[in-house]
C-alpha angles and dihedrals in degrees: 000000000000107000095179088102090062109030131049140174125272091240090055090053090050091051091051090051093048092046091048093052091045097049091041093054091044089052092050092047095048092045091051090050097044098035132235092289086085090080098036123114096236098130143354087262091058089050092050092051091049091052092046092051091048091050091047092051092049095049092046094050097044105036140042091234122094096035118227097258092046089052092049089052091049092048091049089051091051090051091049090050090048093050092046095049091046089053093052096043090098089071114085093227094059093038091054091050101046105026130070115221117239112248130208111238099174132021107196108313094338120100111217100224096187093053091044089055091049090050091043091234118146127213089251091052089052094046089052091054091049090054091048088054090053094245107165099174132031091229089067091066117099098169142336119211133188101219128217088262094056091253117131118229119202114202108198142149134191092226106080091202092056109114125220112235101237093212086077088069099046095115096037122109106236 
């Protein structure tokens, strides 16, 4: 029976510990330099960078390749790309490439079937989000938006006469 899946050498354990400390402190340093936005869910690009950094950390901690300093260089490069893209997100060209546009899924009590199809959200998905938001009656709903992050925001109010300030939907695809 091959026990290499279970046992290891003491030197291998020491290398894992050293690599873990090294990559952890590099992550802390880069996050302090770049800011906490690095791990936010602002756009699909942010999500992709977060996944890439997680994969890089895992491979550095658990394998010999990539070596620690190579991983730190790769992580630094990802942070530089993230900072650069974040800086240029104010331009419409970059924003259109890296950001999803929020999309209106419900306007008042009416589900917008075409937008739901574009967002690939089913009626049952939407009903689940309404329940999560503690909506107890459809007439409480002012709007439901799929955000750039993929999260669904439910704008609701118990007072049926309460009006939704339309400025909240300025950037939303209707």
